[in-house]
C-alpha positions in Angstrom: -136.4 21.8 59.0 -132.7 21.0 60.0 -130.7 23.8 61.4 -128.5 23.4 58.2 -131.6 23.9 56.0 -132.5 27.1 58.1 -128.9 28.2 57.5 -129.2 28.0 53.7 -132.6 29.7 54.0 -131.1 32.7 55.8 -128.2 32.7 53.3 -130.4 32.6 50.3 -133.1 35.1 51.6 -131.2 37.5 53.9 -127.3 37.4 53.4 -125.2 34.9 52.1 -122.5 35.5 55.1 -124.9 34.4 57.5 -123.8 31.0 59.2 -124.9 28.8 62.3 -122.4 27.3 64.8 -122.9 25.2 67.5 -121.8 26.8 70.9 -118.7 24.6 71.6 -119.4 24.9 75.3 -123.0 23.9 75.2 -124.0 21.8 72.2 -127.7 22.2 73.1 -127.8 25.6 71.5 -126.2 27.3 68.3 -125.7 30.9 67.4 -126.2 32.9 64.2 -123.3 34.6 62.7 -122.7 37.1 60.0 -119.0 36.2 59.0 -117.3 35.9 62.4 -119.7 38.3 64.2 -122.3 37.0 66.4 -125.9 38.4 65.4 -127.3 38.0 68.9 -129.7 34.9 67.8 -129.6 31.5 69.4 -131.4 28.6 67.5 -131.6 24.8 68.2 -128.5 23.2 67.1 -130.2 20.2 65.0 -133.8 21.2 64.0 -135.9 24.2 64.0 -139.8 23.9 64.0 -142.4 25.8 62.7 -144.5 25.9 65.9 -143.6 26.2 69.6 -143.1 22.9 71.6 -142.7 23.5 75.1 -141.1 20.0 75.3 -138.6 21.0 72.7 -136.1 23.1 75.0 -132.2 23.6 75.6 -130.7 22.4 78.6 -132.2 25.2 80.8 -135.8 24.4 79.7 -136.0 27.6 77.5 -138.2 26.5 74.4 -136.2 26.9 71.1 -137.4 29.7 68.8 -139.7 28.8 65.7 -138.3 29.5 62.3 -140.4 32.4 61.7 -139.5 34.1 65.1 -135.6 33.3 64.3 -135.9 34.4 60.8 -137.5 37.8 61.8 -134.9 38.3 64.8 -132.0 37.6 62.4 -133.1 40.0 59.9 -133.8 42.8 62.2 -130.6 42.3 64.2 -128.5 41.9 61.2 -129.4 45.6 60.2 -128.5 46.6 63.6 -125.2 44.9 63.5 -124.2 46.1 60.2 -125.1 49.6 61.2 -122.9 49.3 64.4 -120.1 47.8 62.6 -120.1 50.4 59.9 -120.5 53.4 62.5 -117.5 51.7 64.2 -115.3 52.0 61.2 -115.9 55.5 60.8 -114.9 56.4 64.3 
């Protein structure tokens, strides 16, 4: 699946404000954002696969996350991010 298609899946199934941006300093990795807030999940910049491929890595040799892993991480971390931002606004 392309990373763009994964972004659309995140928007449809989790939150429409989610977006994926390629790191401007390292184009071998992209980050998932909620609006302009980094969610804390890195994904491959072009394609994301269903299965782990140890030959499909970032520049440091770290295998990219799979679709299911990245989806679950985004879903979980977004809850924490929203709670943190809400708490920050109430302080």
